DONU-187889 format. One record per residue (C-alpha): residue number from 1; chain; z, y, x. Coordinates in steps of 0.1 Angstrom, whole numbers, m for minus. Example, Ala and Ser with C-alpha at 12.3 -4.5 7.8 and 13.67 -1.06 7.14 Angstrom:
residues 2
+-----+---+-------+-------+-------+
:   k : c :    c3 :    c2 :    c1 :
+-----+---+-------+-------+-------+
:   1 : A :    78 :   m45 :   123 :
:   2 : A :    71 :   m11 :   137 :
+-----+---+-------+-------+-------+
END
This chain:
residues 502
+-----+---+-------+-------+-------+
:   k : c :    c3 :    c2 :    c1 :
+-----+---+-------+-------+-------+
:   1 : A :   375 :  1688 :  m604 :
:   2 : A :   347 :  1678 :  m581 :
:   3 : A :   337 :  1699 :  m560 :
:   4 : A :   303 :  1708 :  m546 :
:   5 : A :   295 :  1694 :  m512 :
:   6 : A :   287 :  1718 :  m484 :
:   7 : A :   271 :  1707 :  m451 :
:   8 : A :   270 :  1735 :  m419 :
:   9 : A :   245 :  1730 :  m393 :
:  10 : A :   253 :  1748 :  m359 :
:  11 : A :   286 :  1759 :  m371 :
:  12 : A :   305 :  1781 :  m342 :
:  13 : A :   340 :  1782 :  m353 :
:  14 : A :   334 :  1782 :  m391 :
:  15 : A :   328 :  1817 :  m405 :
:  16 : A :   302 :  1808 :  m434 :
:  17 : A :   320 :  1774 :  m439 :
:  18 : A :   357 :  1796 :  m443 :
:  19 : A :   340 :  1818 :  m468 :
:  20 : A :   328 :  1791 :  m496 :
:  21 : A :   358 :  1772 :  m490 :
:  22 : A :   374 :  1802 :  m500 :
:  23 : A :   358 :  1813 :  m526 :
:  24 : A :   376 :  1810 :  m561 :
:  25 : A :   355 :  1812 :  m593 :
:  26 : A :   361 :  1824 :  m628 :
:  27 : A :   379 :  1797 :  m638 :
:  28 : A :   403 :  1800 :  m606 :
:  29 : A :   393 :  1766 :  m590 :
:  30 : A :   371 :  1765 :  m554 :
:  31 : A :   341 :  1747 :  m563 :
:  32 : A :   329 :  1738 :  m528 :
:  33 : A :   343 :  1717 :  m503 :
:  34 : A :   329 :  1717 :  m469 :
:  35 : A :   321 :  1678 :  m458 :
:  36 : A :   305 :  1684 :  m424 :
:  37 : A :   305 :  1711 :  m395 :
:  38 : A :   283 :  1700 :  m369 :
:  39 : A :   291 :  1722 :  m334 :
:  40 : A :   281 :  1710 :  m300 :
:  41 : A :   304 :  1737 :  m283 :
:  42 : A :   339 :  1716 :  m276 :
:  43 : A :   359 :  1748 :  m279 :
:  44 : A :   345 :  1758 :  m309 :
:  45 : A :   343 :  1720 :  m324 :
:  46 : A :   383 :  1723 :  m315 :
:  47 : A :   384 :  1758 :  m335 :
:  48 : A :   373 :  1735 :  m366 :
:  49 : A :   391 :  1708 :  m368 :
:  50 : A :   419 :  1724 :  m367 :
:  51 : A :   413 :  1747 :  m396 :
:  52 : A :   399 :  1717 :  m412 :
:  53 : A :   429 :  1704 :  m413 :
:  54 : A :   445 :  1732 :  m425 :
:  55 : A :   422 :  1726 :  m459 :
:  56 : A :   435 :  1691 :  m462 :
:  57 : A :   467 :  1706 :  m473 :
:  58 : A :   450 :  1734 :  m499 :
:  59 : A :   476 :  1758 :  m508 :
:  60 : A :   509 :  1736 :  m491 :
:  61 : A :   504 :  1749 :  m457 :
:  62 : A :   534 :  1729 :  m438 :
:  63 : A :   554 :  1746 :  m415 :
:  64 : A :   542 :  1729 :  m385 :
:  65 : A :   511 :  1744 :  m388 :
:  66 : A :   525 :  1779 :  m382 :
:  67 : A :   548 :  1762 :  m348 :
:  68 : A :   510 :  1752 :  m335 :
:  69 : A :   501 :  1785 :  m341 :
:  70 : A :   531 :  1802 :  m324 :
:  71 : A :   525 :  1780 :  m293 :
:  72 : A :   558 :  1761 :  m302 :
:  73 : A :   536 :  1729 :  m309 :
:  74 : A :   501 :  1714 :  m295 :
:  75 : A :   475 :  1705 :  m321 :
:  76 : A :   475 :  1667 :  m314 :
:  77 : A :   512 :  1667 :  m320 :
:  78 : A :   502 :  1683 :  m353 :
:  79 : A :   479 :  1658 :  m359 :
:  80 : A :   503 :  1630 :  m351 :
:  81 : A :   525 :  1642 :  m377 :
:  82 : A :   497 :  1642 :  m403 :
:  83 : A :   473 :  1610 :  m392 :
:  84 : A :   454 :  1605 :  m424 :
:  85 : A :   445 :  1643 :  m427 :
:  86 : A :   442 :  1648 :  m391 :
:  87 : A :   413 :  1616 :  m397 :
:  88 : A :   396 :  1634 :  m422 :
:  89 : A :   396 :  1667 :  m403 :
:  90 : A :   377 :  1647 :  m375 :
:  91 : A :   355 :  1633 :  m402 :
:  92 : A :   346 :  1671 :  m413 :
:  93 : A :   342 :  1684 :  m376 :
:  94 : A :   319 :  1670 :  m356 :
:  95 : A :   309 :  1678 :  m322 :
:  96 : A :   271 :  1667 :  m318 :
:  97 : A :   242 :  1686 :  m305 :
:  98 : A :   212 :  1694 :  m329 :
:  99 : A :   181 :  1684 :  m318 :
: 100 : A :   195 :  1661 :  m290 :
: 101 : A :   219 :  1636 :  m311 :
: 102 : A :   194 :  1605 :  m323 :
: 103 : A :   182 :  1620 :  m362 :
: 104 : A :   191 :  1584 :  m374 :
: 105 : A :   233 :  1589 :  m367 :
: 106 : A :   229 :  1626 :  m377 :
: 107 : A :   211 :  1615 :  m411 :
: 108 : A :   236 :  1589 :  m418 :
: 109 : A :   267 :  1614 :  m412 :
: 110 : A :   250 :  1638 :  m436 :
: 111 : A :   246 :  1608 :  m461 :
: 112 : A :   277 :  1600 :  m456 :
: 113 : A :   290 :  1631 :  m463 :
: 114 : A :   276 :  1644 :  m497 :
: 115 : A :   277 :  1601 :  m504 :
: 116 : A :   256 :  1607 :  m539 :
: 117 : A :   258 :  1638 :  m551 :
: 118 : A :   226 :  1655 :  m563 :
: 119 : A :   239 :  1687 :  m562 :
: 120 : A :   249 :  1698 :  m524 :
: 121 : A :   245 :  1734 :  m502 :
: 122 : A :   232 :  1732 :  m466 :
: 123 : A :   237 :  1763 :  m444 :
: 124 : A :   237 :  1775 :  m410 :
: 125 : A :   216 :  1787 :  m383 :
: 126 : A :   203 :  1776 :  m351 :
: 127 : A :   215 :  1796 :  m318 :
: 128 : A :   205 :  1833 :  m315 :
: 129 : A :   196 :  1835 :  m276 :
: 130 : A :   164 :  1834 :  m276 :
: 131 : A :   158 :  1853 :  m313 :
: 132 : A :   177 :  1881 :  m298 :
: 133 : A :   161 :  1915 :  m283 :
: 134 : A :   187 :  1913 :  m260 :
: 135 : A :   182 :  1874 :  m251 :
: 136 : A :   145 :  1879 :  m252 :
: 137 : A :   144 :  1908 :  m226 :
: 138 : A :   171 :  1888 :  m202 :
: 139 : A :   141 :  1857 :  m203 :
: 140 : A :   112 :  1880 :  m200 :
: 141 : A :   113 :  1877 :  m163 :
: 142 : A :   112 :  1843 :  m167 :
: 143 : A :    87 :  1837 :  m190 :
: 144 : A :    67 :  1865 :  m171 :
: 145 : A :    66 :  1841 :  m142 :
: 146 : A :    67 :  1807 :  m162 :
: 147 : A :    49 :  1812 :  m195 :
: 148 : A :    49 :  1777 :  m199 :
: 149 : A :    93 :  1780 :  m204 :
: 150 : A :    84 :  1800 :  m232 :
: 151 : A :    64 :  1777 :  m252 :
: 152 : A :    90 :  1750 :  m240 :
: 153 : A :   123 :  1764 :  m243 :
: 154 : A :   142 :  1748 :  m270 :
: 155 : A :   164 :  1773 :  m286 :
: 156 : A :   129 :  1788 :  m305 :
: 157 : A :   127 :  1754 :  m317 :
: 158 : A :   159 :  1743 :  m329 :
: 159 : A :   151 :  1758 :  m366 :
: 160 : A :   123 :  1725 :  m367 :
: 161 : A :   161 :  1703 :  m363 :
: 162 : A :   168 :  1725 :  m395 :
: 163 : A :   140 :  1719 :  m414 :
: 164 : A :   139 :  1682 :  m407 :
: 165 : A :   169 :  1676 :  m420 :
: 166 : A :   159 :  1697 :  m452 :
: 167 : A :   126 :  1676 :  m457 :
: 168 : A :   146 :  1643 :  m448 :
: 169 : A :   175 :  1650 :  m474 :
: 170 : A :   161 :  1678 :  m499 :
: 171 : A :   191 :  1700 :  m505 :
: 172 : A :   189 :  1719 :  m540 :
: 173 : A :   197 :  1750 :  m521 :
: 174 : A :   203 :  1763 :  m485 :
: 175 : A :   212 :  1797 :  m466 :
: 176 : A :   196 :  1803 :  m431 :
: 177 : A :   211 :  1826 :  m407 :
: 178 : A :   201 :  1842 :  m378 :
: 179 : A :   200 :  1872 :  m357 :
: 180 : A :   174 :  1904 :  m370 :
: 181 : A :   154 :  1896 :  m334 :
: 182 : A :   139 :  1862 :  m352 :
: 183 : A :   123 :  1885 :  m370 :
: 184 : A :   103 :  1901 :  m342 :
: 185 : A :   100 :  1871 :  m319 :
: 186 : A :    67 :  1852 :  m310 :
: 187 : A :    49 :  1825 :  m294 :
: 188 : A :    13 :  1821 :  m288 :
: 189 : A :     7 :  1805 :  m325 :
: 190 : A :    24 :  1838 :  m337 :
: 191 : A :    55 :  1854 :  m350 :
: 192 : A :    79 :  1827 :  m349 :
: 193 : A :    94 :  1839 :  m387 :
: 194 : A :    59 :  1834 :  m401 :
: 195 : A :    60 :  1800 :  m387 :
: 196 : A :    95 :  1792 :  m407 :
: 197 : A :    82 :  1810 :  m442 :
: 198 : A :    54 :  1789 :  m442 :
: 199 : A :    71 :  1755 :  m430 :
: 200 : A :    95 :  1762 :  m461 :
: 201 : A :    73 :  1769 :  m486 :
: 202 : A :    53 :  1738 :  m474 :
: 203 : A :    85 :  1715 :  m476 :
: 204 : A :    90 :  1730 :  m521 :
: 205 : A :   115 :  1756 :  m515 :
: 206 : A :   112 :  1792 :  m532 :
: 207 : A :   129 :  1820 :  m505 :
: 208 : A :   152 :  1850 :  m518 :
: 209 : A :   171 :  1873 :  m504 :
: 210 : A :   205 :  1877 :  m515 :
: 211 : A :   205 :  1915 :  m514 :
: 212 : A :   168 :  1931 :  m531 :
: 213 : A :   147 :  1920 :  m553 :
: 214 : A :   168 :  1900 :  m578 :
: 215 : A :   154 :  1873 :  m600 :
: 216 : A :   119 :  1870 :  m577 :
: 217 : A :   110 :  1852 :  m548 :
: 218 : A :   107 :  1877 :  m517 :
: 219 : A :   102 :  1889 :  m479 :
: 220 : A :    67 :  1872 :  m480 :
: 221 : A :    53 :  1908 :  m470 :
: 222 : A :    85 :  1925 :  m460 :
: 223 : A :   108 :  1902 :  m436 :
: 224 : A :   133 :  1925 :  m438 :
: 225 : A :   139 :  1918 :  m474 :
: 226 : A :   160 :  1892 :  m460 :
: 227 : A :   180 :  1915 :  m440 :
: 228 : A :   221 :  1924 :  m445 :
: 229 : A :   234 :  1955 :  m430 :
: 230 : A :   273 :  1937 :  m432 :
: 231 : A :   287 :  1976 :  m437 :
: 232 : A :   271 :  1985 :  m470 :
: 233 : A :   289 :  1953 :  m485 :
: 234 : A :   325 :  1952 :  m478 :
: 235 : A :   325 :  1941 :  m442 :
: 236 : A :   338 :  1966 :  m417 :
: 237 : A :   312 :  1966 :  m390 :
: 238 : A :   273 :  1978 :  m392 :
: 239 : A :   260 :  1939 :  m385 :
: 240 : A :   229 :  1932 :  m395 :
: 241 : A :   217 :  1897 :  m400 :
: 242 : A :   186 :  1876 :  m413 :
: 243 : A :   199 :  1853 :  m440 :
: 244 : A :   177 :  1832 :  m462 :
: 245 : A :   185 :  1819 :  m497 :
: 246 : A :   167 :  1787 :  m498 :
: 247 : A :   160 :  1772 :  m538 :
: 248 : A :   143 :  1739 :  m546 :
: 249 : A :   113 :  1746 :  m564 :
: 250 : A :   127 :  1716 :  m585 :
: 251 : A :   160 :  1741 :  m593 :
: 252 : A :   152 :  1764 :  m625 :
: 253 : A :   170 :  1793 :  m620 :
: 254 : A :   165 :  1824 :  m599 :
: 255 : A :   195 :  1840 :  m578 :
: 256 : A :   214 :  1879 :  m586 :
: 257 : A :   215 :  1899 :  m557 :
: 258 : A :   251 :  1914 :  m541 :
: 259 : A :   258 :  1950 :  m553 :
: 260 : A :   266 :  1972 :  m526 :
: 261 : A :   298 :  1990 :  m518 :
: 262 : A :   303 :  2025 :  m530 :
: 263 : A :   320 :  2031 :  m497 :
: 264 : A :   320 :  2015 :  m456 :
: 265 : A :   352 :  2002 :  m443 :
: 266 : A :   368 :  2022 :  m418 :
: 267 : A :   381 :  2005 :  m387 :
: 268 : A :   416 :  2016 :  m385 :
: 269 : A :   418 :  2004 :  m416 :
: 270 : A :   412 :  1971 :  m405 :
: 271 : A :   432 :  1967 :  m371 :
: 272 : A :   459 :  1995 :  m374 :
: 273 : A :   484 :  1974 :  m382 :
: 274 : A :   483 :  1952 :  m353 :
: 275 : A :   511 :  1953 :  m323 :
: 276 : A :   503 :  1977 :  m301 :
: 277 : A :   492 :  1970 :  m264 :
: 278 : A :   482 :  1978 :  m235 :
: 279 : A :   452 :  1969 :  m211 :
: 280 : A :   463 :  1953 :  m177 :
: 281 : A :   452 :  1955 :  m138 :
: 282 : A :   429 :  1935 :  m124 :
: 283 : A :   426 :  1932 :   m86 :
: 284 : A :   463 :  1948 :   m80 :
: 285 : A :   495 :  1939 :   m90 :
: 286 : A :   494 :  1947 :  m131 :
: 287 : A :   534 :  1960 :  m140 :
: 288 : A :   541 :  1987 :  m170 :
: 289 : A :   549 :  2009 :  m134 :
: 290 : A :   518 :  2002 :  m114 :
: 291 : A :   499 :  2002 :  m146 :
: 292 : A :   511 :  2040 :  m158 :
: 293 : A :   506 :  2052 :  m118 :
: 294 : A :   472 :  2041 :  m118 :
: 295 : A :   461 :  2061 :  m152 :
: 296 : A :   481 :  2088 :  m138 :
: 297 : A :   452 :  2089 :  m107 :
: 298 : A :   432 :  2104 :  m136 :
: 299 : A :   417 :  2133 :  m117 :
: 300 : A :   413 :  2156 :  m150 :
: 301 : A :   406 :  2186 :  m128 :
: 302 : A :   373 :  2172 :  m115 :
: 303 : A :   366 :  2174 :  m152 :
: 304 : A :   356 :  2216 :  m147 :
: 305 : A :   331 :  2216 :  m172 :
: 306 : A :   345 :  2192 :  m201 :
: 307 : A :   349 :  2205 :  m232 :
: 308 : A :   388 :  2225 :  m230 :
: 309 : A :   399 :  2201 :  m261 :
: 310 : A :   390 :  2171 :  m245 :
: 311 : A :   407 :  2180 :  m214 :
: 312 : A :   439 :  2187 :  m231 :
: 313 : A :   440 :  2155 :  m254 :
: 314 : A :   436 :  2136 :  m222 :
: 315 : A :   467 :  2159 :  m207 :
: 316 : A :   486 :  2151 :  m236 :
: 317 : A :   475 :  2112 :  m233 :
: 318 : A :   485 :  2109 :  m193 :
: 319 : A :   519 :  2129 :  m203 :
: 320 : A :   528 :  2105 :  m230 :
: 321 : A :   525 :  2073 :  m221 :
: 322 : A :   545 :  2050 :  m236 :
: 323 : A :   569 :  2023 :  m214 :
: 324 : A :   572 :  2000 :  m242 :
: 325 : A :   538 :  1985 :  m248 :
: 326 : A :   534 :  1950 :  m234 :
: 327 : A :   499 :  1929 :  m228 :
: 328 : A :   505 :  1907 :  m263 :
: 329 : A :   494 :  1874 :  m255 :
: 330 : A :   483 :  1839 :  m276 :
: 331 : A :   513 :  1846 :  m302 :
: 332 : A :   530 :  1879 :  m307 :
: 333 : A :   558 :  1880 :  m326 :
: 334 : A :   553 :  1912 :  m353 :
: 335 : A :   565 :  1923 :  m385 :
: 336 : A :   535 :  1938 :  m397 :
: 337 : A :   523 :  1939 :  m434 :
: 338 : A :   487 :  1931 :  m426 :
: 339 : A :   459 :  1960 :  m429 :
: 340 : A :   453 :  1977 :  m459 :
: 341 : A :   416 :  1967 :  m463 :
: 342 : A :   418 :  1935 :  m479 :
: 343 : A :   458 :  1923 :  m475 :
: 344 : A :   458 :  1893 :  m497 :
: 345 : A :   427 :  1882 :  m476 :
: 346 : A :   441 :  1888 :  m440 :
: 347 : A :   482 :  1887 :  m440 :
: 348 : A :   497 :  1854 :  m442 :
: 349 : A :   537 :  1865 :  m441 :
: 350 : A :   546 :  1830 :  m428 :
: 351 : A :   531 :  1832 :  m399 :
: 352 : A :   555 :  1863 :  m387 :
: 353 : A :   531 :  1874 :  m360 :
: 354 : A :   498 :  1877 :  m346 :
: 355 : A :   477 :  1849 :  m330 :
: 356 : A :   453 :  1854 :  m301 :
: 357 : A :   458 :  1897 :  m294 :
: 358 : A :   462 :  1892 :  m254 :
: 359 : A :   447 :  1921 :  m235 :
: 360 : A :   421 :  1921 :  m207 :
: 361 : A :   429 :  1939 :  m168 :
: 362 : A :   402 :  1960 :  m158 :
: 363 : A :   395 :  1977 :  m126 :
: 364 : A :   412 :  2014 :  m125 :
: 365 : A :   377 :  2030 :  m125 :
: 366 : A :   374 :  2012 :  m157 :
: 367 : A :   409 :  2018 :  m169 :
: 368 : A :   399 :  2061 :  m165 :
: 369 : A :   367 :  2053 :  m183 :
: 370 : A :   382 :  2038 :  m210 :
: 371 : A :   405 :  2066 :  m211 :
: 372 : A :   385 :  2094 :  m209 :
: 373 : A :   357 :  2082 :  m234 :
: 374 : A :   388 :  2072 :  m261 :
: 375 : A :   402 :  2106 :  m253 :
: 376 : A :   364 :  2122 :  m262 :
: 377 : A :   357 :  2097 :  m292 :
: 378 : A :   392 :  2113 :  m307 :
: 379 : A :   381 :  2148 :  m300 :
: 380 : A :   339 :  2147 :  m314 :
: 381 : A :   341 :  2123 :  m334 :
: 382 : A :   315 :  2103 :  m315 :
: 383 : A :   313 :  2080 :  m287 :
: 384 : A :   304 :  2093 :  m252 :
: 385 : A :   270 :  2085 :  m237 :
: 386 : A :   265 :  2084 :  m202 :
: 387 : A :   253 :  2120 :  m203 :
: 388 : A :   289 :  2131 :  m214 :
: 389 : A :   305 :  2114 :  m188 :
: 390 : A :   317 :  2132 :  m159 :
: 391 : A :   301 :  2126 :  m126 :
: 392 : A :   326 :  2111 :  m108 :
: 393 : A :   335 :  2087 :  m138 :
: 394 : A :   301 :  2074 :  m139 :
: 395 : A :   295 :  2036 :  m129 :
: 396 : A :   278 :  2033 :   m92 :
: 397 : A :   256 :  2011 :  m103 :
: 398 : A :   215 :  2013 :   m94 :
: 399 : A :   204 :  2016 :  m132 :
: 400 : A :   226 :  2046 :  m144 :
: 401 : A :   203 :  2071 :  m140 :
: 402 : A :   182 :  2050 :  m168 :
: 403 : A :   210 :  2049 :  m186 :
: 404 : A :   216 :  2086 :  m183 :
: 405 : A :   179 :  2088 :  m201 :
: 406 : A :   182 :  2066 :  m225 :
: 407 : A :   186 :  2029 :  m216 :
: 408 : A :   220 :  2016 :  m219 :
: 409 : A :   234 :  2051 :  m229 :
: 410 : A :   261 :  2042 :  m244 :
: 411 : A :   271 :  2017 :  m217 :
: 412 : A :   309 :  2022 :  m223 :
: 413 : A :   312 :  2027 :  m263 :
: 414 : A :   344 :  2035 :  m284 :
: 415 : A :   347 :  2018 :  m314 :
: 416 : A :   353 :  2047 :  m341 :
: 417 : A :   391 :  2050 :  m363 :
: 418 : A :   377 :  2064 :  m393 :
: 419 : A :   341 :  2045 :  m394 :
: 420 : A :   328 :  2006 :  m391 :
: 421 : A :   329 :  1990 :  m361 :
: 422 : A :   296 :  1983 :  m345 :
: 423 : A :   282 :  1952 :  m341 :
: 424 : A :   306 :  1921 :  m325 :
: 425 : A :   282 :  1901 :  m307 :
: 426 : A :   290 :  1874 :  m280 :
: 427 : A :   289 :  1898 :  m252 :
: 428 : A :   320 :  1909 :  m260 :
: 429 : A :   331 :  1877 :  m238 :
: 430 : A :   317 :  1892 :  m208 :
: 431 : A :   332 :  1927 :  m205 :
: 432 : A :   348 :  1950 :  m232 :
: 433 : A :   326 :  1983 :  m222 :
: 434 : A :   308 :  1981 :  m256 :
: 435 : A :   343 :  1974 :  m273 :
: 436 : A :   365 :  2001 :  m263 :
: 437 : A :   398 :  2005 :  m287 :
: 438 : A :   400 :  2040 :  m302 :
: 439 : A :   433 :  2045 :  m293 :
: 440 : A :   439 :  2062 :  m261 :
: 441 : A :   477 :  2052 :  m253 :
: 442 : A :   466 :  2020 :  m254 :
: 443 : A :   436 :  2023 :  m233 :
: 444 : A :   414 :  1986 :  m237 :
: 445 : A :   390 :  1967 :  m253 :
: 446 : A :   395 :  1946 :  m281 :
: 447 : A :   416 :  1916 :  m281 :
: 448 : A :   396 :  1882 :  m298 :
: 449 : A :   422 :  1893 :  m329 :
: 450 : A :   409 :  1927 :  m332 :
: 451 : A :   369 :  1914 :  m332 :
: 452 : A :   381 :  1882 :  m354 :
: 453 : A :   396 :  1912 :  m380 :
: 454 : A :   360 :  1928 :  m379 :
: 455 : A :   349 :  1897 :  m382 :
: 456 : A :   371 :  1893 :  m414 :
: 457 : A :   386 :  1860 :  m401 :
: 458 : A :   420 :  1856 :  m418 :
: 459 : A :   447 :  1859 :  m396 :
: 460 : A :   460 :  1822 :  m395 :
: 461 : A :   426 :  1812 :  m382 :
: 462 : A :   435 :  1802 :  m350 :
: 463 : A :   410 :  1805 :  m323 :
: 464 : A :   412 :  1774 :  m292 :
: 465 : A :   403 :  1773 :  m261 :
: 466 : A :   399 :  1802 :  m229 :
: 467 : A :   399 :  1837 :  m242 :
: 468 : A :   366 :  1843 :  m231 :
: 469 : A :   355 :  1813 :  m251 :
: 470 : A :   374 :  1824 :  m282 :
: 471 : A :   352 :  1858 :  m275 :
: 472 : A :   321 :  1844 :  m278 :
: 473 : A :   333 :  1822 :  m306 :
: 474 : A :   340 :  1852 :  m326 :
: 475 : A :   313 :  1870 :  m317 :
: 476 : A :   286 :  1842 :  m328 :
: 477 : A :   304 :  1837 :  m365 :
: 478 : A :   291 :  1846 :  m396 :
: 479 : A :   316 :  1871 :  m412 :
: 480 : A :   335 :  1848 :  m438 :
: 481 : A :   337 :  1873 :  m462 :
: 482 : A :   304 :  1876 :  m466 :
: 483 : A :   303 :  1841 :  m469 :
: 484 : A :   324 :  1841 :  m497 :
: 485 : A :   303 :  1870 :  m515 :
: 486 : A :   273 :  1849 :  m504 :
: 487 : A :   291 :  1813 :  m518 :
: 488 : A :   297 :  1838 :  m552 :
: 489 : A :   259 :  1840 :  m557 :
: 490 : A :   252 :  1805 :  m547 :
: 491 : A :   271 :  1795 :  m575 :
: 492 : A :   261 :  1814 :  m601 :
: 493 : A :   225 :  1799 :  m594 :
: 494 : A :   237 :  1767 :  m596 :
: 495 : A :   256 :  1774 :  m629 :
: 496 : A :   226 :  1792 :  m643 :
: 497 : A :   208 :  1758 :  m633 :
: 498 : A :   233 :  1734 :  m649 :
: 499 : A :   241 :  1718 :  m617 :
: 500 : A :   277 :  1728 :  m609 :
: 501 : A :   291 :  1699 :  m631 :
: 502 : A :   279 :  1670 :  m603 :
+-----+---+-------+-------+-------+
END
């Protein structure tokens, strides 16, 4: 069948593209074809290119691809074995910086990718740092000292490049994604989101929510209608994102909304099958013996005012520290059969292991905080706040008093085994304090693969680059399983408008 071209701007590692590429219609066909992914980061681009290469094989993945995932073959060597498919993958994944790369070059790549197709999809979202609430607080000091810098901050206006492409190429539909903070971000002309809405209307598009007011344009009076709360739609994390479904006024149909799922997804049903690994020690020699010795320096006697059940859990963990855990690696051989949740989506039996599953090293003080926090969460069924920590475990930071009183009170956050995870963000690349594993025996933060599972990337989706970059890629992505469900609503609209035959 002829496939509907999809173009992904600001693609990151490709969460949106993976979801649309994976969507299967009622006839069992994959109606969408990702034809162009544009991303400026070199490691995210390499991740995109490798995934685009895999899609060239449809369902017939060659064994050499798994050798690459297991670290037995570099992807450059893999590409040399299949030069035609590698060439097509390089045409699809393009490393370029929108807003900097010449418009003429961008427009030509888009034109070449969609050919003469009248039906195609544009999707993506501009980088979110300037829109995120945390990002704005970080830049507040700069903007207060130099107000003109806020007006010049290019990240605020990258959406205009997205709008320029819409105006130039006139896609029948588009999907525009961003962080929730965009709804409150302001410049001197007013709220940025209001400007975006006005611009999109002026370009001739009706704007819909994927989750509110089926068949009616929405969000004009209440922009929060555009927020998708992922945990309500079968995604194992409380990720809240603004996603606009834009439909050209030329398209004579209106979309239907996503149906919420009756139950939320437990974290343990998503990561519980992965190989158990221990954390490491930073700044001192790391061996299993030194790791155990460091843990056993934990002073439970100093926690005289602590609930006895928590003390008992800590003591049990210290007395039963396993000696069999390694620290994982970029590939870990394993016989795991996949998670309870969506096993068919995640698990690839030909992989015979797990990728991107190595632990970080921590200083001994943080190791003790992780042990306390995970034991506390196991017993109390909630993550501790700083006010719950024994005084000798509190970090020696100037703002710790503010934290206890409310600001950053959850500085050390345990992801609860029986609840959806909190939002996986790019901050996970900085440290693991907000992403502590619920199993006290492992005493660590989440690995890249665990974060990727929570973000619903399949296990055979390899993240390329240093581990810090891998974390950033995962944290910035749209969950592919959510994108797959969005793709279903886009396809239904195109069917209703008789636009799926190209």
